[in-house]
Steps between C-alpha positions, in 0.01 A plus 500: 500500500653246262364613166596216269332218309479280809325753722289659224395196295625157608402494869156658435447241222588213735252630758234538231552141384461378858167683514403318177550167677866410448700371797837668542810277508792655685830531316647278771251223420541468123548123508494425130630257241777710345462356147141623460424718807208270583450480878485119558328506841222736384473316167463159667243617753296687237500223239394241758221734611349549153562134403380300805596164349865603444776432755834672558691242292277584201564870550875441521493319165282778356751764611781309328291479183423874504868582554580303183220668305623843602830420331336463157566764230127557459443826693319293764231359269513150647500639853198718417311195373565335836401820684158515333436127456161371611608137531773334704652678799377860508762770554231765553141456610311718253160368608549633852779752457499603866599142581852578377777663706607858427832646615711804429866564572767751405853487358472129415826411326479331159837327480684266266870462570659843529214671313211640706234769520239591760150618405363758742187297579410137423150351514475129584194289423522163676869571552567564129643843400251579224505881514762760577490877536775752431459852637682829461448832670315771302705695245783250513761521223383312187162427664361148484700441183804444721329196651381371162854519362629326811252212482563463124869462572433251778261276309728489197742329736440124477600465864176672598284282271320321784397829659374631165307177443324498837403870492149561368465871558731793579400845621715811462424834665663826594181609677406768249195552278525398135630735236267400220592441139876461541700243305730416789318524834708674766247530777204306633412149612517224236460124475659240275562129470844345473709505182851394411533825300307825450263513793173672408353748750121526523297784646221409739192716550242364739146495356310329782394652829691281742361458851809594700323438829448141394845457342720658766549421867556772756850625569693299757748688715661172602567394139615849406755493783615154390559613139671823600725316743576221252608761243688706760309816416313561826586869502234582237203357692339823623605731219219674306661399166487131587138530612416667167673230297307224679174629351313254279476740204869555421586383144690198634236393751225552243652255250572254784132507595390458138730214404575323828169489681424130518205487260687694232823303551311171453359632171843624385685177576239278336380698198733784400823321406564384143801339334536612139721324244621746237728438204806728513791453262357168390492371859209454736545725803277470807373823655293542813209745498275631774153646446481875454266664747230580235493129415463411869206734550341397170512139621345600833235701311413193289461300821277771648275507191471120497403505867222745407377264228621718211618287206629755251695822493793695358858535616606841365879496532718722284715350225825358634357421843510122454146382420613160368703452817188595699306222326781254584499593870122464509508148357680403819288716731160411352583130484535505879205736544262255331670190636406615852140496375538152345488650153752426224611808305568480126682797342483652152694797362302652213673704227390632163823461305738212435811706582350582841422132553865417426622772734268399784590133461869587528442722806300232681740223403799701620330529839446128533136459397409215268349673196238327290466666159159466340581484130159441347131542569464124518763480774329773699159340453642179648672688784200704611295182533761312700462475876874449557687817588854419381645346189845418640567171677702656783207698636695830490314830487376565148347774287342473155585781256214552257432737211147641536426389145503139628176564688202380299132456573575134576760578769273477800613351827343173610253564781332165567769257608455130570704538817561777750792728414515873555698696241543877493626643171694825521554709188775763498411714198813676376505843333128542570498842332467367148372213288211426737201649320163390645356511149748234391452130558837436668424699816149359527639148467759575768241634744259210438763225500462474878260748655631409846862568404694778672606757242789732590578753228854642485571834335726803516253710302137401552263567212298813580146581389626829355701293252285192438175705518266206563691306768804512721721254689295531820181414318664188359707373792369672813636763735868562574641250749828685544668800338864601457567799279787658308569764763562237770691271266735786409533598868586138587763475228325217313446713189669807353366834394495572128644782295335584169744627237382695201700456182761753384385803302744418218349154466147644492599731216671214315190279530274782384705518180487120465120500529474768232727296269289186547180691425655643184607151389186307585225754540239487777557165673408351838711623792598149602645449153696822534643395837607164355666659193875456466558876489330526842632181656870553428550838671280383786720195563817710459366729774411206728838328458694823554292582807541153653876499445528847656277391791726204571811712461371763740408240760817300440283191478462288185255266672211747459234373259237667282161426349343668197120498507413538133203669334411190299626150439619623161705778659657249742604283206640802317702618798636150558590457132706820510652388832621183324647716223705680764595210725459187289245222508364444851475123522320335789760300688474305823610691805852397592734612771411866462629773723253612760362846426633632830854448373454789259666791681785642299501233227590591144194551277445198276282473190136516600272200484125524448193279497165540325212374714181465296236226507556419132882503503703200614365213708373515858817328617716749311316795656536342841877461441531862382328629814727283711805641322381856555462441873848348510654802325575328170244705301512880518176619335156343467271611217135436590149599401245343736700226668693548828314823588354338810631233733855529365755555774868569419682714755769611254235655270547870578422670169162485325464655153130567449405536133124497543241631742384220729177580679323441829616219729730367225702824515588458868575132441737590216677787677574290805708250305797723594415560868667195658790572738839421349835565664486857637294665225238747619285520187367320197507701176228534235602661169175636362488504119120494497423773759305309763444809717127534443439123515689475828316800643164346414596155635650654809186704570282187480717305744534801726122513534489128579776541759319793661191283530709235675724722710317829538729797546800286595591454134645837407629432150523189289749668268773400746566236236695772315757734651350848520623785285576708808726228645684466170560874468623527860754219448622645171551838666696339784725315255573810290565715806738255671701405190539863391827534695655177367651389171271210409657462154861430594505219755864568593431865583188391688713257702742780591213728601343232718833419664511857634168459683554447871146555626316166521155656468599666173614163371181329612295766319705452184469120515123526540472734200722280282290197585183693413656632178574146393136401552354815347684513168183414313305760695741765372427381146129511574534867599691573179809623686738388226766749606531311828572178313784679320653606831463172686651178370255251649726213406745636758247539780585165657867594497432846649282346768776254592754784523280699736424193711869408521583850628235466770636158600848649523384787724320255728808281524731795576266628769478159659876438497578843642248460783705336776227550759225311321572182302136406450471671161820340376380155593156557354641621168446239233870457440436196284312722252806716422527543122825372351603667174757310292698626205496145368241264638602137480321197634766461770450860615126453523547185709742684727260793532222263596722336762595841638137608522413174675780541752401864557144388569605230746741734679243779524236266641745355751586852618132589524437201727746640755314673781806637681650765276705656781698181539867578422518180293201612292640852456825352374318288241286793390809717453662224299194493273511878461866488397408272209253756367719802563792338323339450157243662275239225489392601154842417357619181670694256287530120526795507739323748729190281501694189596675687782175651623324163499774359725491805730122486526509126568743564785273769649196276452661210684604722790165672539317165474707369789439821695125466439509138616656600832260794539199274442622253762522784750162643395340161566628516858297820544173369351588650158526851648765684298525779758634272770732311265661834415517595869664168586771558237572854617539380859735221395708759311515727808835432670386657829241224553638176637228234474422172334261509203253281688484763775442780247228294335317430826513866606383629161217242470365596842512868402330422169211310660436765766532791257273342239234431764524859620457634146194283441329623815608865511400691189679826598841371605670563163378860494690574822863435410639608836271261689581217260875554553462496880290184478767326289788620719340330797453179299863500380631540853274222628562245226869561424642587842263345752378184325791413266777634727663692215725777629406831337596857584241777472612618155488149353156441654381825349653405161309167499182684599546753216559222245184308600287814509647606167396175331140537619482871420650446155235240429233734633621798298597296191867585502583147389 
């Protein structure tokens, strides 16, 4: 049986979508508007149906307007506003979602000029292509990353802007289960929303028990036959593999059910999309976000609790999981929830610190909410007694950000109104693990300000009774509404695991001597005074600076940032004063056109910049500017005491220097400042000056007990936050064992050694170990294996890794070129990614290299589109391409070679494009069946056959129709090759000789029969 992505994933997915209620559109009936891929006939009929007062002329004008909107450089923001608008002409009926039209089709071409691509599956809502699905077979090369890279390349291309703008959701699957906790997901089924660059994959794990009997229709043999016939893959119909892959619980079909059943799709389209304006390099850049699955199910859980009459509860989501974003999404969702009940919702985001108020205001504002800052108790007293729900004149969605200290005994909501208006206040209480003591007046004032208010507490570390003794978060704010823990966040790639580094033995001895000196000088003094003393502070900062510089050097990345959590405010000031001695006065300057932190790979180390963040140093605006500069990569080290330990999110922060023991929930909050994903880093690092081992163990035990209460035996170990000692030791052993046979000191000798390796698996093993060695440098230090650091120059690891990877690329290329029988691997090789090494790199050479890569990419893709690789014309072009690569060492091409190769490649590209054009014309004559297009060409090439092409076409089409019908109705015919050949031989004689009057001798008849049977059997046995 054909055992490829079509038979194993795509066709079963199409059938599953039909069972979910989508009508299949044949590839022959894709009557679309080419600029946008909107299907005008379906669009017109659907829009008139859901807008009874609208006529076809109105719809025609609307389509023109949407086409213009889709050409904006706004990532589809204006189109999305139209899609979800509740006034004017509705594009989607969200009130009665089943009133819309739902279609699915395959291989729908997205085309602009000569540029085009074809998603495997496209979902149309009211004729608009809002969702597409890309599938790969299990264990495909490069996994789902291949598709992510491909779509990133496509959507960077401005010619595909309209298709990026109209797409709301994309699904990618290679029909395999997830491999949890990986930085770059290779296998599984993922979802994303569109982006012009850097598409973000999201895991999806279903949490609800879906009623599949209700959601899915029964299988239809008639529709299955239609889809198989339309995709010219009838031969697989009765195979056991195909039957297995149609099952509802395959990874691909599971995510289709979860995200594309109609109720869930309505929720996704209306509530899960957000446009976020972020400042990058001094410019506002628009990004498009889609809800993570924990946020979706938290929102559904809030709805469920409200339906039960519950008005308070806790969202326990781990740090870094997007709790502020969750509040934003729920402003939209809960506004509609209460509006349906004729209630007006009024939203408040409650914080307990000014810096958190600033951060939340920025986050909400970036997402398009109007933010009302309550700056005084008087303002809040006036607000709580108002019956209006918004302060802005435009009526846009709004949220008030309030410090809990603004709540007073007087802030009580008005109950007796002179006129009838129904207001529901909703309090999102941020960081509900601290600052909310029931013995204090602030919390009491909050709770009594509106006893009917809905209170949703947000925390990554709820306050436990074991810590607070007299109360806990549940006693204050109710039971847990929804939970999402570290182990799942790490598995989903939203947060990183942490590695705790002890300090070097030599430094410990040095500091012991320093402490003794201080005691001799000043007698018995308070420890905090000792730790702030110059004799203590200076060597500590020297250690930190040296460690950070080495960390950046090892990783080859100067964008990595650090934070020092000081023992006292006085120590922070002392460390910063010495930092200024070393690097000069650190003035607060406005953020200019700074380099983005992700530009840091391989840059020369510059003088470090630092910032001191204390409540009594600098102004609020200055501190805000310093934080902004740190996030942008302009500041290298932050010195803090109590500020920024919670709620601070900077992805580039990967090194935390902990100079004091932080306890209980505050410890986990502090540690997780370094757990945000950044580039391809696997870990966040905590340098432990204070020895937090016992504090972490105690905190961990308390949360583990709470998790066991919530999850039972499912929660095996909460210490998954840190990488286990056993895992570390195993990886160190693997690194030492594999590198034993190589010279890791002399990169030139290493290069020579690697060049002698001919076994690909050996190279792959070496590459894996080198990559792990790069990540685990600090683990080696933690284990005290200093002799390993002497033998391995970690600064060279990137170079060594590149050498090994280049050798593997070379072996792959040689194998592909030398394989005359199979050109698939050659064409699938990412030729455009070939590394060009120049003795002297000039701007002109880089431009030429970029042009060459671009032409390689276009030529490769054009060759891949050719479905007839036995065509003599195709073979000639392929051989011409091979000659280019055999002629020169690609690692040493000069400018003249590049110019020549660009011209040669352009010539091949033009020829293969023309060949593909003719092939596609012929394929269309055979209902897009590549088998019969190839057969037609072989018969035309056969000099012993004297017939017009129209006769050949009629004969072959009749054979195709009869054979396809036979395959649909006879499940065993392909298993009996002899019978199948006799059946075809009779058909050939009837259609060619009897009906079309083509003169054939017996041998020619038999040759035609063998060719037709061969095409079907190759498809069945996956030879092509």
